[in-house]
C-alpha positions in Angstrom: 90.2 109.4 96.3 94.2 110.5 96.4 97.4 108.4 94.4 98.4 105.6 96.6 102.0 106.4 97.6 104.5 103.3 99.3 105.7 103.5 102.3 108.6 102.0 104.0 109.4 101.0 107.4 108.3 99.9 110.7 106.8 101.7 113.6 107.1 100.1 117.4 105.5 101.3 120.5 102.8 100.4 123.3 99.0 100.9 122.8 97.6 102.6 125.1 94.2 103.9 126.3 92.9 107.0 123.6 89.6 109.1 123.7 87.3 105.9 123.0 85.6 108.1 120.0 86.6 105.1 117.9 84.6 102.8 119.5 81.3 104.7 119.2 82.2 105.7 115.0 82.6 101.2 115.6 86.2 101.5 114.3 87.6 100.4 117.8 91.2 101.6 117.7 94.3 100.4 119.0 96.5 103.9 120.1 99.8 103.3 119.9 102.6 105.4 121.8 105.6 105.3 119.3 109.1 104.4 120.7 111.4 107.5 120.7 113.4 105.5 118.1 110.6 105.0 115.9 109.9 106.7 113.2 106.1 108.4 112.8 105.6 108.7 109.1 103.5 111.8 108.3 100.1 112.5 109.0 97.6 110.1 106.6 95.8 106.9 106.6 98.2 103.6 105.9 97.6 100.9 105.5 99.9 97.7 107.0 99.9 94.9 109.4 100.0 95.1 112.9 102.3 92.2 114.5 101.8 91.9 118.0 105.5 91.1 120.1 103.7 89.3 122.7 102.2 86.5 120.6 103.0 86.9 117.6 99.6 87.2 115.7 99.4 88.8 112.4 96.6 91.5 111.9 95.5 93.4 109.1 94.9 97.1 110.1 94.1 100.3 108.8 96.3 103.2 110.4 95.9 107.0 111.3 98.5 109.0 111.8 97.2 112.9 112.3 95.7 115.3 115.3 91.8 113.6 115.0 91.1 117.2 112.6 87.4 116.1 112.7 87.3 116.8 116.5 89.5 119.8 116.7 90.3 118.5 120.4 94.1 118.5 120.0 97.2 119.4 118.1 98.8 116.2 119.6 100.1 113.5 116.4 97.8 110.4 117.5 99.1 106.3 116.2 95.6 104.6 115.7 95.2 101.4 114.3 92.0 100.0 113.6 92.6 96.1 112.9 90.2 95.0 110.3 90.1 90.8 112.2 89.8 90.9 115.7 88.4 93.0 118.5 90.8 92.0 120.6 92.2 94.9 123.3 95.9 95.2 123.3 96.0 97.6 126.1 99.7 97.4 127.8 100.8 95.0 124.8 104.0 96.1 122.4 103.5 96.0 118.7 105.2 97.0 115.7 103.0 98.5 112.7 104.2 97.5 109.4 103.0 99.9 106.9 102.3 99.0 103.0 100.9 102.4 101.6 99.5 105.9 102.3 96.3 105.7 101.1 95.0 109.2 101.4 95.6 112.3 103.4 94.0 113.2 107.1 91.7 116.1 106.2 88.8 117.2 108.3 85.2 116.2 107.8 82.2 118.4 108.0 80.6 115.9 110.5 81.7 112.3 112.0 79.0 110.7 110.0 81.2 111.7 106.7 84.3 110.6 108.8 82.5 107.3 109.3 81.5 106.7 105.1 85.7 107.6 104.1 87.1 105.3 106.9 84.7 102.7 105.7 86.4 103.0 102.1 89.8 103.5 103.9 89.5 99.6 105.3 87.9 98.5 101.6 91.1 100.3 100.0 93.4 99.0 102.9 92.1 95.2 102.7 93.0 95.4 98.6 96.0 96.8 99.4 97.3 94.2 102.2 96.3 91.5 99.7 98.6 92.8 96.8 102.0 91.6 96.3 103.5 94.6 97.6 101.4 93.7 101.0 102.1 90.2 101.0 105.9 90.7 100.7 105.7 94.0 103.3 104.3 90.8 105.8 106.9 88.0 104.6 109.3 90.6 106.3 107.6 91.7 109.3 107.5 88.2 110.5 111.1 87.6 109.1 112.0 90.1 111.3 109.5 88.9 114.3 111.1 85.4 114.3 114.8 87.3 114.6 113.7 89.0 117.6 111.8 87.4 119.3 112.3 83.4 118.8 115.9 83.6 120.2 
């Protein structure tokens, strides 16, 4: 596994329907259409927090940004988040993704099974990063920003 790189920032957007491939692989994802003013980080796998704007609920997440190279079906960059602690569907909801750290590059795997094995490791690494001091600081920042923005 590559070195973990710290990432700063937040991305906001609406949850939209995707191809449904993640659910079939055992990793259902929320596909996020980034707001035009959100800075989308470079393609990679990240650890981060998901804040649901409608409720303020916060979820632990592993975020994939990239073109899904294992399936080679598009060159478009997608933002997808696997929430570790809920299977709720967020379609139509607005969310904020708060990035804790970059886990690894997005790569093309030889098979979907290889991708699933890597995703399991990504989630374990993400959990450790979210539990770290940095992960907790980012969570505190996310909650404070939510309170400033949505509790008026």
